[in-house]
N, C-alpha and C positions, 0 to 999 in steps of 0.2 A: 451241911447244906448241899443240896444236889447241884451238880453242874448243869447249866441250862444254855450255855453258849459255847460254840467252838469258833475260835478266831485263828486264822491262818496267816502265815507269811506267804509270799507269792513265789519269788525266785528260788528255784530248786526245791520248793516244797510242793507247789501245784503243777509246775511244768519244769522242763529242763532248761536251765539258763544257757547251756551250750547251744541249744536250738536258737535262742534269741541272738547269740553272738554270730552264728552262721547266717541267720536271716539278715542281720545288719551288714555283714561282709558282702553278702550277695547283692543287697540293695546298692551299696557303694560301688561294687563291681559293675553293675549295670550303668550307674551314673558315670563312672570313669570311662567306660567304653563309649558312651553317648557324647559326653562333653569334652573329654580329653583324648579320645582315640587311644586309650591305654588298656591293654588286656592283661589278665593274670592277677588282678587285685585279690579276688576271692581266694584262689589257691595259695597265694603268697601270704596273705594275712592269716589264713588258717594254719599254715606251716609255722609262722612266727608265734601264734597263739599256743599251738600245741607244744612248742619248745619251752613253754613256761612263762613267756613274757605276757604281762598284763597291762603295764602302765604305758609303754611306748610302742604298742603294736602298730599303730598307724605310721609313726616315724620310721620304724624299721622296715615296714612294708614298702613305703615310698622309696626308701634308700635301695632296697633290693630291686625295685622296678626302675631305678635310675631316674627318678623324678626329683625335681628341685623341691626341697623342703622349706616352707616358710610358715610363719605363725598363722597367717590368714588361711592358707590351704588346710592346715591341721584343724583349725577351728571350724572350717566349713565341713570337713569330714566328720568331726565329732558331732556337730549339729545334725548332719544328715543321718548319721547312725542313730542318734537318739530319737529323731523325729520320723523315722521310717515306720511303715505299717508292718509289724512283725508277722512272720509266718510261724506261729507257735500253736501248741495244742495242750490241753490238760493231759497229764500222765494218767494211765489207766486206773491207778489206785485212787487218784484225786477224783476222777470221774465217778468211780464207784461210791465214794463218800457222798457226793452230791446227789446221787441217785438213790441212796439207801438211808439218808439221814431222816429222822422223824420230822414231820412238817411243823411241829411245835417248837423245834430247836432253833435258836437264833444263830446265824452264821455271820462272821465278820472277817475282815481282811485288814492287816496292818503291814504296810510295805515301805521300805526305804528305797531310795534311788531318785534320779532326776525326774522331775514331775512329768515332763512331756513324754518321756520314755515309759514311765510307769502307767500313765493314762492310756497309752497305746496298747500296752500289754493287757490291761484290764479290759479294754474294748475287744481285743482279739480273743481273749478267753471267755468273754461274756460273763464276767464276774459280777457286774452290777445287777444282773438279773438273778444271780444266785445268792447274793449276800444282802443282809439287812443293814450292814455298815461296811463302807469301804473307806479306809483311811490311808492316804498317801502322805507320808510325813513331810515330804519336801515342800508341801504347800505352806508350811510354817518356817521353812529354812532348814539348812543342814544341821543346825544346833538342836533340832527337834527329831532327828533321826534316832532310832534305837541306839543305845539303851535309855534315851530320854523317857521319862514317864508320861509325857504329854499325850502320846497316842493311846496308851493303855487307859488313861483316865477318860479320854474322849470316847473310846470304844465302850467303856462301861456306861457312859452317859447315853450314847446313841442306842445301845442295846437295852438300856433301862434295866440293867442287872448289876448287883454289887460285884466287886472283884472276885470274891470267893465262889461265885457261880460261873466263872469264866475259865476256859482253858486256852492256852496259846500253843500252837504247833508251828515249829520252825526248824530250819536246818543250820543256823549259824550260832554255835555255842558262844562265840565271842560277844554277842550283843542281844540275842533274842530273849533270854530267860532271866537274867540277873534282876532286872527291874520288875518284871512280871511277878517273880517269886516274892520279892520284897513287898509288893502291893497285895499279895494274897492269892494270885492266880495259880492254878495248876498248870504245869508246863510239860510239854512233850517234844522231845528231839526226834525228828525224822532223819535217820542216817542214810543219806543219799551217797552211795559208794562212789559214784562218778560226779558228784556235785562239786561246785567251786570251793566249798569249805569242808570237804571231806578230809578226815584225818587230823583236824585241828584239835590240839589239847589245851585245856584251860584248868584253872583252879576250881575246886568243887563247888564254890558258890555260884559259878557261872553255868554249871551244868543243869539240865532239866531234871524234873522229878522222875520222868520215865523216858525210855528209849525204845523206838520201834524202827523197823526198816521197810515198812509198807503201811500206807495210810489205812488200808483195810483192817489192820490190826488194832485200830482205835476201837473197833466194836468188841474186841476181846478184853479191853480194860474194864474191870468191874464198875468203876465210877462213871463210865461212859456207855455202858450197855443199853441203858434206857433211851439213848439218843438215836438208836438205829432200829429200822424195821426189817 
């Protein structure tokens, strides 16, 4: 059965997630300067982030800036981060795919992450104009984030194609492919060397059928060649 739909992950598949992080830090920096008369949030947060810290970036940044840390302030910062209008753009290879895909091919998106943030990213990247189906799993709650099968089944319904006519392309081997494979999807891992999940190792059942390091190479795969012009 020929593959007739390409469904993508978003973060670090279609754009660089680090750009979103920087955009969020910059938005908070502007807010801190305006409402708290505090400078240096952006540079300090970036330093903490690059040190490898992911979970307590804001706490450690405030500490370095000698600001009083309380739960209300942290919650406000997190909400501001998630709800800011991100300054992000499609990666060149993602842009190439959207420009060269055959117009009879159906395009979809399945993305985890907090709903308000993911909606803002979709808007910034203009993905609703490019996709036949956009599924943000948090609209059903975190229990429906990948590797839940809910989103894959919904994508199949919205694209009006059976599972074996769909391919899923993502960057996170820990959750993107195991369920898609079980349902009959073809799966492709985009190896983003600078991505958040670069270098993660998993058991074979979690790995995708194919590995590429540039989305333009999708057109080189025999079962996808018919999808490009």
